Residue frames as a rotation matrix with the C-alpha (Angstrom) as fourth column:
UNK 1
-0.776 -0.076 -0.627 -3.53
0.626 0.035 -0.779 -0.87
0.081 -0.997 0.021 -16.11
UNK 2
0.303 0.952 0.034 -6.62
0.898 -0.297 0.325 0.77
0.320 -0.068 -0.945 -14.70
UNK 3
-0.875 -0.483 -0.015 -6.27
0.467 -0.838 -0.281 4.57
0.124 -0.253 0.960 -14.49
UNK 4
0.090 0.973 -0.212 -9.20
0.994 -0.073 0.083 6.19
0.066 -0.218 -0.974 -12.73
UNK 5
-0.222 -0.091 0.971 -9.93
0.278 -0.960 -0.027 9.91
0.935 0.264 0.238 -13.18
UNK 6
-0.450 -0.040 -0.892 -9.70
0.892 -0.053 -0.448 11.82
-0.029 -0.998 0.060 -9.90
UNK 7
0.375 0.559 0.739 -11.95
0.419 -0.814 0.403 14.72
0.827 0.159 -0.539 -8.91
UNK 8
-0.521 -0.605 -0.602 -10.15
0.843 -0.253 -0.476 17.25
0.135 -0.755 0.641 -6.71
UNK 9
0.303 0.686 0.661 -12.13
0.397 -0.721 0.567 19.97
0.866 0.091 -0.491 -4.95
UNK 10
-0.747 -0.532 0.399 -11.04
-0.069 -0.534 -0.843 22.56
0.661 -0.657 0.362 -2.43
UNK 11
0.389 0.832 -0.396 -12.84
0.397 0.237 0.887 21.90
0.831 -0.502 -0.238 0.87
UNK 12
0.987 -0.101 -0.127 -11.88
0.063 -0.482 0.874 24.49
-0.150 -0.870 -0.470 3.46
UNK 13
0.350 -0.935 -0.065 -8.14
-0.781 -0.329 0.530 24.11
-0.517 -0.135 -0.845 4.07
UNK 14
-0.335 -0.464 0.820 -8.00
-0.105 0.883 0.457 20.66
-0.936 0.067 -0.344 2.44
UNK 15
-0.516 0.160 -0.842 -8.50
-0.852 0.006 0.523 19.05
0.089 0.987 0.133 -0.96
UNK 16
0.186 0.674 0.715 -11.38
-0.524 0.683 -0.509 16.58
-0.831 -0.280 0.480 -1.24
UNK 17
-0.765 -0.447 -0.464 -10.67
-0.639 0.431 0.638 13.58
-0.085 0.784 -0.615 -3.47
UNK 18
0.153 0.812 0.563 -13.47
-0.392 0.573 -0.720 11.57
-0.907 -0.111 0.406 -5.07
UNK 19
-0.923 -0.382 0.044 -13.84
-0.147 0.459 0.876 9.19
-0.355 0.802 -0.480 -7.99
UNK 20
-0.200 0.875 -0.441 -16.82
-0.975 -0.222 0.003 9.23
-0.095 0.431 0.898 -10.36
UNK 21
-0.002 0.144 -0.990 -16.30
-0.584 0.803 0.118 5.55
0.812 0.578 0.082 -11.16
UNK 22
-0.298 -0.136 -0.945 -15.69
0.611 0.733 -0.298 4.38
0.733 -0.666 -0.135 -7.58
UNK 23
0.237 0.476 0.847 -17.96
-0.230 -0.820 0.525 6.48
0.944 -0.319 -0.085 -5.31
UNK 24
0.890 0.068 -0.452 -16.83
0.374 0.458 0.806 4.47
0.261 -0.886 0.382 -2.28
UNK 25
-0.019 -0.993 -0.119 -13.33
0.987 0.000 -0.158 5.98
0.157 -0.120 0.980 -2.61
UNK 26
0.756 0.253 0.604 -13.12
0.150 -0.965 0.217 9.30
0.637 -0.074 -0.767 -0.74
UNK 27
0.162 -0.713 -0.682 -10.20
0.986 0.084 0.147 11.00
-0.048 -0.696 0.716 0.99
UNK 28
0.998 0.056 0.002 -8.65
0.056 -0.998 0.022 14.37
0.003 -0.022 -1.000 1.77
UNK 29
0.139 -0.990 -0.018 -5.19
0.962 0.139 -0.236 15.86
0.236 0.016 0.972 1.40
UNK 30
0.142 -0.185 -0.972 -3.47
0.587 -0.775 0.233 19.00
-0.797 -0.604 -0.001 2.67
UNK 31
-0.124 -0.192 -0.974 -2.55
-0.669 -0.709 0.225 20.00
-0.733 0.679 -0.041 -0.92
UNK 32
0.596 0.442 -0.670 -2.85
-0.803 0.344 -0.487 18.49
0.016 0.828 0.560 -4.40
UNK 33
-0.244 -0.766 -0.595 0.26
-0.649 0.585 -0.487 16.29
0.721 0.267 -0.640 -4.10
UNK 34
-0.859 -0.025 0.511 -0.80
-0.466 0.451 -0.761 14.96
-0.212 -0.892 -0.399 -0.71
UNK 35
0.110 0.991 0.081 -4.34
-0.744 0.136 -0.654 14.40
-0.659 0.011 0.752 -2.00
UNK 36
0.447 0.024 -0.894 -3.09
-0.805 0.447 -0.390 12.41
0.391 0.894 0.219 -5.00
UNK 37
-0.683 -0.708 -0.180 -0.88
-0.515 0.641 -0.569 10.22
0.519 -0.296 -0.802 -2.78
UNK 38
-0.715 0.477 0.511 -3.79
-0.394 0.329 -0.858 9.49
-0.577 -0.815 -0.047 -0.46
UNK 39
0.163 0.814 -0.557 -6.05
-0.956 -0.009 -0.293 8.91
-0.243 0.581 0.777 -3.47
UNK 40
-0.366 -0.362 -0.857 -4.23
-0.618 0.783 -0.067 5.67
0.696 0.505 -0.511 -4.29
UNK 41
-1.000 -0.022 0.000 -5.05
-0.014 0.612 -0.790 4.19
0.017 -0.790 -0.613 -0.88
UNK 42
-0.375 0.926 -0.043 -8.65
-0.539 -0.256 -0.803 5.41
-0.754 -0.278 0.595 -1.07
UNK 43
0.072 0.360 -0.930 -9.03
-0.981 0.195 -0.001 3.90
0.181 0.912 0.367 -4.55
UNK 44
-0.675 -0.397 -0.622 -7.61
-0.320 0.917 -0.238 0.56
0.665 0.038 -0.746 -3.42
UNK 45
-0.901 0.405 0.157 -9.95
-0.060 0.242 -0.968 0.52
-0.430 -0.882 -0.194 -0.42
UNK 46
-0.098 0.908 -0.408 -12.93
-0.803 -0.314 -0.506 1.41
-0.588 0.278 0.760 -2.61
UNK 47
-0.052 0.019 -0.998 -12.08
-0.854 0.517 0.054 -1.31
0.517 0.856 -0.011 -5.12
UNK 48
-0.940 -0.336 -0.053 -11.65
-0.254 0.797 -0.548 -3.85
0.227 -0.502 -0.835 -2.31
UNK 49
-0.390 0.878 0.277 -15.38
-0.539 0.027 -0.842 -3.57
-0.747 -0.477 0.463 -1.60
UNK 50
0.358 0.480 -0.800 -16.06
-0.933 0.210 -0.292 -4.83
0.027 0.852 0.523 -5.13
UNK 51
-0.437 -0.612 -0.659 -13.61
-0.543 0.764 -0.349 -7.70
0.717 0.205 -0.666 -4.69
UNK 52
-0.914 0.086 0.396 -15.11
-0.332 0.400 -0.854 -8.65
-0.232 -0.913 -0.337 -1.31
UNK 53
-0.009 0.996 0.092 -18.59
-0.527 0.073 -0.847 -8.78
-0.850 -0.056 0.524 -2.86
UNK 54
-0.467 -0.303 0.831 -17.24
0.441 0.735 0.515 -10.63
-0.766 0.607 -0.210 -5.91
UNK 55
0.739 0.658 -0.145 -18.43
0.260 -0.478 -0.839 -7.85
-0.621 0.583 -0.524 -8.21
UNK 56
0.320 -0.607 0.727 -16.66
0.912 -0.010 -0.410 -6.77
0.256 0.795 0.550 -11.36
UNK 57
-0.372 -0.523 -0.767 -14.34
0.654 -0.734 0.183 -3.81
-0.658 -0.434 0.615 -10.90
UNK 58
0.685 0.630 -0.365 -15.72
0.224 -0.659 -0.718 -0.58
-0.693 0.410 -0.593 -12.37
UNK 59
0.152 -0.586 0.796 -14.23
0.984 0.018 -0.175 0.35
0.089 0.810 0.580 -15.74
UNK 60
-0.376 -0.344 -0.860 -12.47
0.503 -0.856 0.122 3.73
-0.778 -0.386 0.495 -15.55
UNK 61
0.772 0.618 0.146 -14.13
0.500 -0.449 -0.740 6.48
-0.392 0.645 -0.656 -17.53
UNK 62
0.113 -0.716 0.689 -12.13
0.861 -0.275 -0.427 8.61
0.496 0.642 0.585 -19.94
UNK 63
-0.153 -0.203 -0.967 -10.52
0.785 -0.619 0.006 11.53
-0.600 -0.759 0.255 -18.08
UNK 64
0.915 0.401 0.042 -11.35
0.366 -0.783 -0.503 15.05
-0.169 0.475 -0.863 -19.13
UNK 65
0.404 -0.795 0.453 -8.56
0.418 -0.280 -0.864 17.08
0.814 0.538 0.219 -20.67
UNK 66
-0.235 -0.655 0.718 -6.00
-0.408 -0.604 -0.685 17.84
0.882 -0.454 -0.126 -17.95
UNK 67
0.681 0.550 0.483 -7.74
-0.673 0.211 0.709 15.69
0.288 -0.808 0.514 -15.34
UNK 68
-0.433 -0.838 0.332 -5.40
-0.900 0.379 -0.217 13.71
0.056 -0.392 -0.918 -13.07
UNK 69
0.564 0.538 -0.627 -5.71
-0.465 0.834 0.298 9.94
0.683 0.123 0.720 -12.89
UNK 70
-0.150 -0.543 0.826 -4.72
-0.967 0.256 -0.007 7.39
-0.208 -0.800 -0.564 -10.25
UNK 71
0.139 0.126 -0.982 -4.02
-0.473 0.880 0.045 3.67
0.870 0.459 0.182 -10.52
UNK 72
0.905 0.067 0.420 -4.20
-0.402 0.455 0.794 1.02
-0.138 -0.888 0.439 -7.83
UNK 73
-0.080 -0.989 0.121 -0.83
-0.866 0.129 0.482 -0.56
-0.493 -0.067 -0.868 -7.11
UNK 74
-0.222 -0.094 -0.971 0.13
-0.796 0.593 0.124 -3.51
0.564 0.800 -0.207 -9.28
UNK 75
-0.972 -0.191 -0.136 0.09
-0.076 0.805 -0.588 -5.91
0.222 -0.561 -0.797 -6.34
UNK 76
-0.547 0.833 0.081 -3.46
-0.255 -0.074 -0.964 -4.96
-0.798 -0.548 0.253 -5.36
UNK 77
0.088 0.558 -0.825 -4.63
-0.981 -0.097 -0.170 -5.23
-0.174 0.824 0.538 -8.95
UNK 78
-0.542 -0.388 -0.746 -3.08
-0.568 0.823 -0.015 -8.70
0.619 0.416 -0.666 -9.22
UNK 79
-0.984 0.166 0.070 -4.93
0.041 0.582 -0.812 -9.84
-0.175 -0.796 -0.579 -6.09
UNK 80
-0.408 0.889 -0.208 -8.29
-0.744 -0.456 -0.489 -8.70
-0.530 -0.045 0.847 -7.47
């Protein structure tokens, strides 16, 4: 399964979520847990742009030590 490294950065009161491998995927969360939950939806939305354009999905880079990762849901991956 594809596991994409997540970049989490404090942005005011919220946590900004971005993906090096899928720059289209951006979201915010109130805290780290909320940010990681919302990251799945953002990742799936970002990857859908590749599917819509019939482009290959980006290969996830290797996460840095301790870096969190997120996977798209199995159903969305199967539809890709």
